[in-house]
C-alpha positions as CSV (number, residue, x, y, z in Angstrom):
1,M,-19.2,-5.5,-14.3
2,S,-20.3,-4.4,-17.9
3,N,-18.6,-0.9,-17.7
4,L,-15.4,-2.4,-15.9
5,R,-14.9,-5.2,-18.8
6,S,-15.3,-2.6,-21.2
7,L,-12.2,-0.8,-19.7
8,L,-10.7,-3.8,-19.7
9,V,-10.8,-4.4,-23.5
10,L,-10.1,-0.1,-24.3
11,D,-7.8,0.7,-26.8
12,D,-4.8,2.2,-25.3
13,N,-4.4,5.7,-26.4
14,E,-8.0,6.1,-25.5
15,L,-7.8,4.5,-21.6
16,F,-4.0,6.4,-21.1
17,R,-5.7,9.5,-22.5
18,L,-9.2,9.2,-20.2
19,A,-7.1,8.4,-17.3
20,S,-4.5,11.1,-17.6
21,E,-6.9,13.5,-17.8
22,S,-8.6,12.1,-14.8
23,G,-5.0,12.1,-12.7
24,A,-4.4,15.9,-13.9
25,K,-7.2,17.8,-12.3
26,R,-6.4,15.9,-9.1
27,K,-4.2,17.3,-6.2
28,K,-0.6,15.6,-6.1
29,V,0.2,14.0,-3.2
30,Y,3.7,12.7,-1.7
31,W,3.5,9.6,0.7
32,A,6.7,8.8,2.9
33,P,6.8,5.5,5.0
34,V,8.1,5.8,8.9
35,V,8.7,2.7,10.3
36,F,7.9,1.6,13.7
37,D,8.8,-2.1,13.7
38,A,10.6,-3.8,10.9
39,G,10.2,-7.1,13.0
40,C,7.5,-9.3,11.9
41,R,5.7,-12.7,13.2
42,T,4.3,-13.8,10.1
43,S,6.0,-17.5,9.7
44,P,6.7,-18.6,7.6
45,C,8.2,-15.3,6.0
46,C,6.7,-14.0,3.2
47,R,8.9,-15.2,-0.3
48,H,8.4,-11.8,-1.7
49,C,9.0,-9.5,1.1
50,K,11.6,-6.3,0.5
51,W,12.1,-5.9,3.9
52,E,13.7,-9.5,4.4
53,S,16.2,-7.9,1.8
54,F,16.7,-4.8,3.7
55,K,17.7,-6.8,6.6
56,N,20.3,-9.1,4.6
57,N,21.9,-5.6,3.4
58,T,21.4,-4.0,7.4
59,A,21.1,-5.8,9.8
60,S,19.6,-3.1,12.3
61,F,16.9,-2.7,9.8
62,G,14.6,-5.1,11.4
63,K,14.7,-3.8,15.0
64,R,11.9,-1.8,16.8
65,R,12.6,2.3,16.7
66,S,12.7,4.0,19.7
67,L,10.4,7.5,19.6
68,D,13.1,9.5,19.1
69,E,14.0,7.6,16.1
70,V,10.1,8.1,14.6
71,L,10.2,11.0,15.2
72,R,13.3,11.9,13.6
73,S,12.1,9.8,10.7
74,A,9.1,11.7,10.2
75,E,10.6,15.0,10.0
76,E,13.3,13.6,7.5
77,M,10.6,12.5,5.2
78,L,8.7,15.5,5.3
79,Q,11.4,17.9,4.9
80,A,12.6,15.9,2.3
81,G,9.0,16.8,0.5
82,A,6.5,14.3,1.9
83,T,2.9,15.6,2.5
84,H,1.3,12.3,4.2
85,L,2.8,9.7,5.9
86,L,2.6,5.7,6.1
87,A,3.4,4.6,9.8
88,A,4.7,0.9,9.2
89,S,5.7,-2.3,10.5
90,G,6.0,-6.0,10.3
91,W,2.6,-8.4,10.8
92,M,2.7,-7.9,14.8
93,G,-0.5,-10.2,15.4
94,Y,-4.5,-9.1,15.5
95,E,-3.3,-7.0,18.5
96,I,-0.4,-4.5,18.0
97,P,2.1,-3.4,20.8
98,D,1.2,-0.3,23.0
99,S,4.0,1.8,21.6
100,F,2.0,1.8,18.3
101,C,-0.2,4.3,20.1
102,E,2.0,6.3,21.2
103,Y,4.3,6.7,18.5
104,M,1.0,7.8,16.7
105,R,0.2,10.3,19.0
106,A,3.9,12.0,19.2
107,I,3.4,12.2,15.2
108,K,0.3,14.0,15.4
109,T,0.9,16.7,18.0
110,R,4.0,17.6,16.6
111,F,3.8,17.4,12.5
112,D,0.8,18.8,10.8
113,A,0.3,15.8,8.3
114,E,-2.0,13.1,7.6
115,V,-0.9,9.7,9.0
116,Y,-2.1,6.4,8.0
117,G,-0.8,2.8,9.7
118,L,-0.3,-0.2,8.0
119,F,0.1,-3.2,9.8
120,G,-1.5,-5.6,8.3
121,A,-4.8,-7.2,9.2
122,I,-5.7,-6.0,12.8
123,S,-8.5,-5.8,15.5
124,G,-10.9,-3.6,15.8
125,T,-9.8,-2.9,19.5
126,A,-6.7,-1.7,17.7
127,L,-8.3,0.3,15.1
128,T,-10.0,2.3,17.9
129,A,-6.6,3.0,19.6
130,L,-5.1,4.0,17.1
131,Q,-8.2,6.4,15.9
132,D,-7.9,7.6,19.4
133,A,-4.3,7.9,19.1
134,G,-5.0,10.1,15.6
135,M,-4.4,8.2,13.2
136,D,-6.3,9.2,9.9
137,G,-6.4,6.4,7.9
138,Y,-5.9,2.8,7.5
139,Q,-3.8,0.9,4.5
140,C,-4.6,-2.8,4.2
141,G,-3.6,-4.3,1.1
142,L,-5.3,-7.2,-0.2
143,E,-1.9,-8.3,-1.5
144,S,-3.8,-10.6,-4.2
145,P,-7.8,-10.7,-4.3
146,D,-6.7,-14.6,-5.4
147,E,-6.7,-16.9,-2.0
148,R,-4.6,-19.5,-4.0
149,I,-2.0,-16.4,-5.0
150,Y,-2.0,-15.0,-1.7
151,R,-0.8,-17.8,-0.3
152,S,1.8,-19.1,-2.6
153,F,3.9,-16.0,-1.9
154,R,2.3,-15.3,1.7
155,P,2.2,-18.7,3.3
156,G,2.3,-17.5,7.0
157,G,0.2,-14.9,9.0
158,D,-2.9,-13.2,8.7
159,S,-5.5,-14.4,5.5
160,L,-7.1,-12.8,2.4
161,S,-10.4,-13.0,4.8
162,D,-8.7,-11.6,7.7
163,R,-7.7,-8.6,5.7
164,R,-11.2,-7.9,4.1
165,K,-12.3,-8.0,7.4
166,T,-9.7,-5.1,8.6
167,L,-11.1,-3.3,5.4
168,Q,-14.5,-3.5,6.8
169,C,-13.8,-2.7,10.2
170,V,-11.8,0.7,8.9
171,K,-14.9,1.7,6.8
172,T,-17.3,1.5,10.2
173,A,-15.0,3.6,11.9
174,G,-15.1,6.2,9.7
175,L,-11.1,6.0,9.2
176,K,-10.0,6.8,5.5
177,I,-9.0,3.9,3.7
178,W,-6.4,2.7,1.5
179,S,-6.0,-0.5,-0.2
180,G,-5.2,-2.5,-3.0
181,F,-3.2,-6.0,-4.2
182,L,0.0,-7.1,-6.6
183,L,-0.4,-7.4,-10.1
184,G,1.7,-10.6,-10.9
185,F,1.8,-14.1,-9.7
186,G,-0.5,-15.2,-12.5
187,L,-3.4,-13.3,-11.5
188,S,-6.0,-13.4,-14.2
189,D,-7.9,-10.5,-15.5
190,E,-11.0,-12.3,-13.9
191,G,-8.9,-11.9,-10.5
192,F,-8.5,-8.4,-11.2
193,L,-11.7,-7.1,-12.0
194,E,-13.0,-9.2,-8.9
195,G,-10.4,-7.1,-7.1
196,L,-11.2,-3.8,-8.2
197,E,-14.8,-4.6,-7.6
198,F,-14.3,-5.3,-4.1
199,L,-12.4,-2.3,-3.3
200,K,-15.2,-0.3,-5.2
201,G,-17.8,-1.4,-2.7
202,L,-15.4,0.1,0.0
203,S,-15.6,3.7,-1.2
204,L,-11.8,4.1,-0.6
205,D,-9.5,7.6,-0.3
206,W,-7.2,5.8,-2.0
207,I,-6.3,2.4,-4.4
208,G,-2.9,0.8,-5.4
209,I,-2.1,-1.7,-7.9
210,Q,1.2,-2.8,-7.4
211,P,3.8,-4.2,-9.6
212,F,6.1,-7.3,-8.3
213,V,9.5,-6.1,-8.2
214,P,11.9,-8.8,-7.1
215,F,14.7,-8.0,-4.4
216,P,17.5,-10.2,-3.7
217,H,17.9,-12.6,-0.5
218,T,14.1,-13.0,-1.2
219,R,12.6,-16.9,-2.0
220,M,11.2,-15.4,-5.0
221,Q,14.2,-13.3,-6.1
222,A,14.2,-15.4,-9.5
223,E,10.8,-14.4,-10.1
224,D,10.1,-12.1,-13.5
225,P,9.0,-8.3,-12.6
226,T,5.3,-7.3,-13.3
227,N,5.3,-6.1,-17.0
228,P,5.3,-2.2,-16.9
229,Y,2.6,-2.0,-19.5
230,R,0.6,-4.1,-17.8
231,W,0.8,-2.1,-14.7
232,A,0.0,1.1,-16.4
233,R,-3.2,-0.1,-18.0
234,A,-4.4,-1.9,-14.3
235,M,-3.7,1.3,-12.8
236,A,-5.7,3.7,-15.7
237,I,-8.6,1.3,-15.6
238,A,-8.5,1.7,-11.8
239,R,-8.6,5.4,-12.3
240,L,-11.7,5.3,-14.5
241,Y,-13.4,3.0,-12.8
242,A,-12.9,4.2,-9.1
243,D,-15.5,6.2,-7.3
244,E,-14.9,10.3,-8.2
245,G,-13.4,11.0,-4.5
246,C,-11.1,8.2,-4.6
247,N,-7.0,9.1,-5.3
248,I,-4.6,6.5,-7.0
249,V,-1.6,6.0,-5.4
250,A,1.8,4.6,-7.5
251,T,4.1,2.7,-5.5
252,E,6.8,2.7,-7.9
253,N,8.2,5.4,-9.7
254,A,11.2,4.4,-10.5
255,G,13.2,2.0,-13.5
256,A,10.6,1.1,-16.2
257,Y,7.4,2.0,-14.2
258,A,8.4,5.7,-14.5
259,N,8.3,5.3,-18.1
260,F,4.6,4.9,-18.1
261,L,4.0,6.7,-14.6
262,P,2.2,9.9,-16.7
263,L,0.0,7.4,-18.3
264,T,-1.8,5.8,-15.0
265,G,-3.7,8.7,-13.4
266,A,-2.1,8.2,-10.4
267,N,-2.3,11.3,-8.3
268,G,-0.4,9.9,-5.2
269,F,3.8,9.1,-5.3
270,F,6.2,7.5,-3.1
271,I,9.1,9.4,-2.0
272,F,12.4,7.3,-0.5
273,P,15.0,8.9,1.4
274,S,18.1,7.2,1.8
275,Q,17.7,7.9,5.6
276,Q,14.6,5.3,5.7
277,R,17.2,2.2,5.4
């Protein structure tokens, strides 16, 4: 971890310069979510979940999408400039609905785009079924590499251990892997370093260090957001520590975070057309 610790104390100017130069050499990729089902079996629900906020504002957001709705959303996202799609749902349990494979197969048949799944911790059987349907990779965030912090905002549903096991299954299956964790809720520098070490051991294709952003109508709406400067340093460190073939994705690119985005070395960015909600 010595090299990683040296990055942690590197001067701002040098850290951001090195990360920016590294990111500039990489192809830019634009991700957009395609929601399969915004329902969720996590109980109690996550205390920070922005989807709960969306459901409060738009009652229909929480329903399962039809195949036509999914394909229409995918088309809209690609027309808006997305190059890669993230098929997402709330946590449905360790076995996914059969419809998810149907939706995945239909997207891959109709559109020329990489598609990653985002369904939380799931079984190896479920991963195999999605892979057979054409899924290119899987996104399973750690949420937090610290078990105590993890359960402080995610008191129900799949565990941190479940998510680590899922990532190992994704690697074994030969799928592309995307993971990361939230920066916030008191995560220490030591916890941050341990999280990065675990992720590097998976030889990821994508890493995302996500800042906490509070949303209204959630139980953590009064919490302070992650400092954008600290987030930018964390992203830059991840860029320089990750394997050469790994990409860095910025999940937030608006507001104060946009000001720091060029310093992070990110080459993956999210777009959120209004139709998604």
